C-alpha positions in Angstrom: 0.0 -0.2 0.0 1.2 3.3 -1.0 2.4 5.5 1.9 0.3 8.6 2.7 1.6 12.1 2.8 -0.3 15.2 3.9 1.1 18.6 3.1 -0.7 22.1 4.5 -0.1 25.4 3.3 -1.5 28.3 0.8 -2.2 27.4 -3.1 -2.1 30.5 -4.8 -3.1 31.9 -8.3 0.1 32.5 -10.5 -0.1 35.3 -13.0 3.0 35.6 -15.4 3.5 37.6 -18.6 4.5 35.3 -21.7 8.1 34.0 -22.1 10.5 37.0 -21.0 8.1 39.9 -21.1 8.8 42.5 -18.1 5.2 43.1 -16.2 5.3 46.5 -18.0 5.4 45.0 -21.6 2.9 42.4 -20.9 -0.4 42.7 -22.4 -1.5 39.2 -21.4 -1.0 37.2 -18.1 -1.0 33.2 -18.2 -2.7 31.9 -15.2 -1.4 28.7 -13.2 -1.5 27.5 -9.6 1.1 26.5 -7.1 2.5 27.0 -3.6 5.3 25.6 -1.5 3.3 22.5 -0.1 0.9 21.8 -3.0 4.0 21.7 -5.3 5.1 18.9 -2.9 1.9 17.2 -2.9 1.7 17.3 -6.9 5.6 15.9 -7.1 4.7 13.0 -4.8 1.2 12.1 -6.7 3.4 11.9 -9.8 5.8 9.7 -8.1 2.7 7.3 -7.6 2.5 8.5 -3.9 -0.9 9.0 -1.6 -0.4 12.9 -1.3 -3.4 14.8 0.3 -3.2 18.6 0.3 -4.7 20.7 3.3 -5.7 24.4 2.8 -8.8 26.7 2.9 -10.1 27.8 -0.5 -13.3 30.0 -1.6 -16.3 28.2 -2.7 -16.2 30.2 -6.2 -14.8 29.4 -9.5 -11.4 30.7 -8.8 -11.1 28.8 -5.4 -12.6 25.5 -7.5 -9.8 25.9 -10.4 -7.1 25.8 -7.7 -8.6 22.5 -6.6 -8.9 21.2 -9.9 -5.3 22.0 -10.7 -4.3 19.6 -7.8 -6.9 16.9 -8.5 -5.8 16.3 -12.4 -2.5 15.3 -10.9 -4.2 12.8 -8.5 -3.8 15.0 -5.2 -6.5 14.2 -2.6 -8.1 17.2 -1.8 -10.9 15.9 0.2 -9.5 17.8 3.3 -9.7 21.1 1.6 -11.8 23.3 3.8 -14.0 25.8 1.5 -14.7 29.2 2.6 -13.3 32.8 2.8 -13.4 35.3 -0.1 -10.1 35.4 -2.4 -7.3 33.1 -3.6 -4.0 34.6 -3.0 -1.8 35.6 -6.3 1.5 35.9 -7.1 2.8 37.7 -10.1 6.1 36.2 -11.6 8.6 38.2 -13.9 10.9 35.4 -15.4 14.6 36.9 -15.3 17.1 36.1 -18.0 21.1 36.5 -18.3 21.8 39.0 -15.5 18.2 40.4 -14.9 17.0 38.4 -12.1 13.1 36.9 -11.7 10.8 39.0 -9.9 7.7 38.1 -7.9 5.0 40.6 -6.6 2.5 39.3 -3.8 -0.9 39.9 -3.8 -2.0 37.6 -1.3 -3.2 39.7 1.8 -6.6 38.6 3.1 -6.7 35.3 1.3 -8.9 32.3 2.3 -5.9 30.5 4.2 -5.0 33.7 6.0 -8.6 34.3 7.3 -8.8 30.4 8.4 -9.2 29.4 12.1 -8.0 26.4 14.1 -12.0 25.1 13.8 -11.6 25.0 10.1 -9.3 21.9 10.3 -9.9 18.5 12.1 -6.3 17.3 12.3 -7.1 14.1 13.9 -9.0 12.8 11.1 -6.8 14.5 8.6 -3.8 12.3 10.0 -5.6 9.3 10.2 -3.6 6.5 8.8 -0.7 9.1 7.5 2.8 8.4 7.4 4.5 11.9 7.0 3.5 15.7 7.4 5.1 18.3 5.3 5.0 22.2 5.6 7.2 25.2 5.0 8.2 28.2 6.6 5.9 30.0 4.3 2.8 29.1 5.9 3.4 30.0 9.7 4.7 33.2 8.2 1.3 34.4 6.7 0.0 35.4 10.5 -0.2 34.3 14.1 -3.5 32.3 13.6 -1.9 30.4 11.0 1.3 29.8 12.7 -1.1 28.4 15.8 -2.7 26.0 13.4 0.5 25.0 11.9 1.6 24.1 15.5 -1.7 22.3 16.2 -0.9 20.3 13.0 2.6 19.0 14.2 1.3 18.0 17.4 -1.6 16.2 15.8 1.0 14.5 13.4 3.1 13.5 16.1 0.5 11.8 18.0 -0.5 10.0 14.9 3.1 8.7 14.3 3.8 10.6 11.4 7.2 11.6 10.3 7.6 15.7 10.0 9.4 17.5 7.7 10.0 21.3 7.1 11.4 23.5 4.3 12.6 26.7 6.2 11.6 28.7 3.2 12.2 32.2 4.5 10.1 34.8 2.8 11.2 38.5 3.9 8.5 39.9 2.3 5.9 38.1 4.7 7.9 38.6 8.2 11.1 39.6 10.0 14.1 37.4 10.7 13.4 37.9 14.3 9.7 36.8 14.1 10.8 33.8 12.0 13.4 32.8 14.1 10.9 32.6 17.1 8.0 31.2 15.7 10.0 28.6 13.5 11.9 27.5 16.8 8.7 26.2 18.1 7.7 24.7 15.0 11.1 22.8 14.9 11.0 21.3 17.9 8.5 18.4 16.3 10.5 18.4 12.9 12.4 15.3 12.0 13.9 16.2 8.4 15.0 19.9 8.0 15.2 21.2 4.5 17.2 24.7 4.0 19.3 26.3 1.4 22.2 28.5 1.6 20.2 31.4 3.1 17.5 30.2 5.1 19.4 28.7 8.3 21.2 32.3 8.2 18.0 34.3 7.6 15.9 32.2 10.2 18.1 30.9 12.9 21.5 33.0 12.5 23.6 29.9 11.5 25.7 30.7 8.8 28.3 28.7 6.1 31.9 29.9 6.5 33.4 31.3 3.1 30.5 31.3 1.1 28.7 34.1 -0.8 25.7 33.0 -2.6 25.8 36.4 -4.8 29.4 35.1 -6.2 28.4 31.4 -6.6 30.9 30.3 -4.2 30.1 27.1 -2.3 32.1 25.7 0.6 31.2 22.1 1.3 32.9 22.3 4.9 30.7 25.2 5.7 27.6 23.6 5.0 28.6 20.5 7.0 28.8 22.7 10.0 25.6 24.6 9.4 23.7 21.1 9.1 25.3 19.6 12.3 24.5 23.1 14.1 20.8 22.8 12.8 20.6 19.2 13.8 22.5 19.7 17.6 19.9 22.6 18.1 16.6 20.9 17.3 17.2 17.3 17.4 16.6 16.7 13.7 17.3 13.3 12.3 18.1 14.5 9.1 19.1 17.9 7.6 19.1 18.4 4.0 20.4 21.5 2.3 20.5 22.4 -1.3 23.4 24.2 -2.8 22.7 26.5 -5.7 25.3 28.2 -7.5 23.9 31.2 -9.7 25.8 31.9 -12.4 23.2 33.9 -14.2 19.3 33.8 -14.1 19.2 31.2 -16.8 22.4 29.2 -15.8 22.9 27.7 -12.0 25.0 24.8 -10.8 22.7 22.6 -8.5 23.5 20.2 -5.8 22.9 19.3 -2.2 23.7 17.8 1.0 22.3 15.4 3.2 23.3 15.1 6.8 21.8 11.8 8.9 23.4 12.7 12.4 26.6 11.1 11.7 27.6 11.3 8.1 27.5 13.9 5.3 26.5 13.0 1.9 26.9 15.3 -1.2 25.1 14.8 -4.4 26.6 15.0 -8.0 26.3 18.6 -9.2 24.2 19.4 -12.1 25.1 22.4 -14.6 21.3 23.5 -15.6 20.1 25.8 -18.0 16.7 26.9 -16.6 13.2 27.6 -18.2 11.6 28.0 -14.8 13.1 27.8 -11.4 9.9 28.6 -9.2 9.0 25.4 -7.4 13.0 24.2 -7.6 13.0 23.7 -4.0 9.8 22.1 -3.5 10.5 19.6 -6.3 13.7 18.6 -4.0 11.5 18.2 -0.9 9.1 15.9 -2.8 12.0 13.9 -4.2 13.6 13.7 -0.8 10.4 12.8 1.0 9.5 10.1 -1.8 13.0 8.5 -1.4 13.4 8.1 2.3 9.5 6.8 2.6 10.8 4.4 0.0 13.8 3.0 1.7 16.6 4.7 -0.3 19.9 5.0 1.5 20.9 8.4 2.3 23.2 8.6 -0.7 20.7 7.4 -3.1 18.1 9.7 -1.3 20.1 13.0 -1.9 20.7 11.9 -5.6 17.2 11.2 -6.3 16.0 14.6 -4.7 18.4 16.5 -6.8 17.6 14.6 -9.9 13.9 15.4 -9.3 14.6 19.0 -8.6 17.1 19.5 -11.6 14.5 18.3 -13.9 11.8 20.5 -12.4 14.0 23.5 -13.6 13.1 22.5 -17.2 9.2 22.5 -16.5 7.1 25.5 -17.0 4.9 26.5 -14.0 5.2 25.3 -10.2 4.7 21.6 -10.5 7.0 19.2 -11.3 5.7 17.0 -14.2 8.1 14.1 -14.0 8.2 10.4 -13.3 10.2 8.1 -11.0 11.8 6.6 -14.1 12.8 9.8 -15.5 14.3 10.7 -12.3 16.4 7.3 -11.6 17.5 7.8 -15.1 19.1 11.2 -14.4 20.0 10.2 -11.0 22.0 7.0 -12.6 24.1 9.3 -14.8 22.1 9.8 -18.4 21.9 13.5 -18.3 22.2 13.8 -22.1 19.1 15.2 -22.9 19.0 12.8 -26.1 15.6 11.9 -27.6 14.2 8.7 -26.1 12.4 6.7 -28.8 
């Protein structure tokens, strides 16, 4: 029987100019849906897992379209609470060469941000569930949603589920100080922590030595230290850190490290030409959860997660539209991109 995973957060309407048009040039905007935890649920559903996404969405057609965007990939939407007035929006302008991508949020007052603890029956939601995943974006919405997150973590622990969290710091949503306070409480319940070069520093003040993300320099020893500090402080059983070396908006080197409490495992490094990088970290999280739930070794798990995420950078939209076979092939060393006939 497939393992069951629950993810909880906000799914938003993404509005983006076509191709590389700037906001001020655009006459039309393409509409898709996405959000940290929803992206992870879709990844897992595409890998054949039983993935359930929990949120609150309005009963109107835009809310229904968001639900439908998940259903079409097999995500269980039966515990999505309906109500509230609006779906959060984010506008995305795709960067190119030395011009970075830009995101503008229009999410204040969204349905999930106006949710109350009574909207979610966590005991029923976690019945028979093996894994719970959330990100630092969700508790950043407001204090009530942070409290709901805490309730979810407690209920997941009572149900015997493993809990993972992607720190995902968003400076547009809260201060580093507030993030540090709230995430410290939540991290007491977390088993598997996922972070990138900047998250650990922004949220907990834990920095990698001799690393400058703006220059694309990565120091492996520094990240070992970051992972160990995180694990020592919160008792995480595993810490995964993605290592992105940004050469330009279009070209990145991509790798990751997994610390399992005793040893450090580094993945191979991929040189990526990017189609769409939004959701890259979420696809890594989805890949890691899949691999750990399916008994992969630590090295195998980090290779699978990085390969899944590498492929996501070639896919338009937030969701990672790849199969286990495609990820396994890339992780196994076939990154040629040759036509498969």
